[in-house]
KEGU-733094 format. One record per residue (C-alpha): x, y, z; residue number from 1. Coordinates in Angstrom, 1 decimal, padded with zeros to 4 digits. Layout:
BEGIN
R      c1      c2      c3  vokol
R       X       Y       Z    NUM
...
This chain:
BEGIN
R      c1      c2      c3  vokol
R   028.8   010.6   036.8      1
R   029.6   010.7   040.5      2
R   028.4   007.1   041.0      3
R   030.1   006.0   037.8      4
R   033.4   007.5   039.0      5
R   033.0   006.0   042.5      6
R   032.8   002.5   041.3      7
R   035.0   002.6   038.2      8
R   037.5   005.4   038.2      9
R   040.8   005.5   040.1     10
R   044.1   003.6   040.4     11
R   043.7  -000.1   039.5     12
R   040.2   000.4   038.2     13
R   039.8   000.5   034.4     14
R   037.6   003.2   033.0     15
R   034.7   001.5   031.1     16
R   033.7   002.8   027.7     17
R   030.2   004.2   027.2     18
R   028.4   004.0   023.8     19
R   025.3   006.1   023.3     20
R   022.8   005.5   020.5     21
R   019.8   007.6   019.7     22
R   017.0   004.9   019.5     23
R   014.6   007.2   017.7     24
R   017.0   007.5   014.8     25
R   017.2   003.8   014.3     26
R   015.0   002.0   011.7     27
R   012.4  -000.4   013.0     28
R   012.4  -003.4   013.5     29
R   015.8  -003.2   015.1     30
R   018.3  -005.5   016.6     31
R   020.5  -004.3   019.4     32
R   024.1  -005.6   020.0     33
R   025.7  -005.0   023.4     34
R   029.5  -004.9   023.6     35
R   030.7  -006.1   027.0     36
R   034.2  -006.8   028.4     37
R   034.2  -008.1   032.0     38
R   036.7  -009.3   034.5     39
R   036.3  -011.2   037.7     40
R   038.7  -011.0   040.6     41
C-alpha cells in the first residue's frame, strides 16, 4: 500500500480502483475481463 499511495494518492492524482477476485472460486475454463481506465499527460 505504501508504493501504491506513493504513485497514485495525493492532490491531482486520482485514486485507482482495485478489484479482487478469488480465482479458486471461479469455474474452469474461465475467461478474465480486465477493466482499465487510463490517461496520458
